[in-house]
C-alpha positions as CSV (number, residue, x, y, z in Angstrom):
1,M,11.5,159.7,-72.9
2,T,11.0,155.6,-72.0
3,E,9.5,155.1,-76.4
4,P,12.3,153.0,-77.9
5,L,13.5,155.7,-80.4
6,S,15.3,154.4,-84.2
7,V,18.6,156.0,-84.9
8,Q,17.2,158.7,-86.8
9,Q,15.1,160.0,-84.6
10,M,17.4,160.2,-81.9
11,A,19.1,162.2,-84.2
12,Q,15.9,164.5,-85.3
13,R,15.2,164.9,-81.3
14,L,19.5,166.1,-80.9
15,K,19.0,168.3,-83.3
16,S,15.8,169.9,-82.6
17,A,17.0,170.5,-78.8
18,D,17.9,173.3,-77.2
19,N,20.3,172.6,-74.8
20,I,21.9,169.0,-74.4
21,L,22.9,167.6,-70.6
22,I,25.1,164.3,-71.2
23,L,25.1,162.3,-68.4
24,C,27.3,159.5,-67.1
25,H,26.2,156.9,-65.1
26,K,28.6,156.3,-61.9
27,N,31.8,155.0,-62.2
28,P,32.0,154.6,-65.5
29,D,34.0,152.6,-68.0
30,G,36.2,154.1,-71.0
31,D,33.4,152.9,-73.0
32,T,30.8,155.2,-71.5
33,V,33.4,158.0,-71.0
34,G,34.1,157.5,-75.2
35,C,30.6,157.8,-76.4
36,G,29.9,160.7,-73.4
37,S,33.1,162.6,-74.8
38,A,32.4,161.5,-78.2
39,L,28.5,163.1,-78.7
40,Y,29.5,165.8,-76.4
41,Y,32.1,166.6,-79.6
42,A,30.0,165.8,-82.8
43,L,27.1,168.0,-80.9
44,K,29.6,170.9,-80.3
45,A,31.0,170.5,-84.5
46,L,27.4,171.3,-85.1
47,D,27.0,174.0,-82.8
48,K,24.6,172.4,-80.7
49,P,25.3,174.0,-76.8
50,S,25.5,170.5,-74.5
51,R,27.0,169.7,-71.4
52,Y,28.4,167.1,-70.2
53,I,28.9,165.4,-67.0
54,T,30.6,162.5,-65.2
55,D,32.4,161.1,-62.2
56,P,34.5,163.8,-61.0
57,A,36.9,160.3,-60.5
58,V,37.4,160.2,-64.1
59,A,39.3,162.9,-64.8
60,K,42.2,161.4,-62.5
61,S,42.1,157.9,-64.5
62,P,44.8,158.2,-66.9
63,R,44.1,155.1,-68.2
64,I,40.9,156.1,-69.7
65,M,41.3,160.2,-69.9
66,E,44.3,160.5,-72.4
67,T,42.8,164.0,-73.7
68,P,42.7,166.9,-71.7
69,M,38.8,167.2,-70.6
70,A,37.2,168.9,-67.4
71,V,34.7,166.9,-65.9
72,A,31.9,168.3,-63.0
73,S,30.7,166.5,-59.9
74,S,27.1,165.8,-59.3
75,T,27.6,169.7,-57.8
76,G,29.9,171.3,-59.7
77,T,30.5,173.0,-62.2
78,S,33.2,172.5,-64.2
79,I,32.2,171.1,-68.6
80,L,34.3,170.4,-70.9
81,P,35.7,173.3,-73.0
């Protein structure tokens, strides 16, 4: 998917998706982790199956992770509850 999407178009794609994977870039900062987490919990509230995968080092940083949450490595299987 490389075409630019409006907020409404992206919302429609998320609503129609059956399974959603949220990925973060390597060495994510707080904004990245926060946005990924917010999207995950918003989708969860809509009963949309989703998974959020981020760098496992994030779990070791209490400065970024103030709420309990599992993360997955590229080969792991732990995901947000």
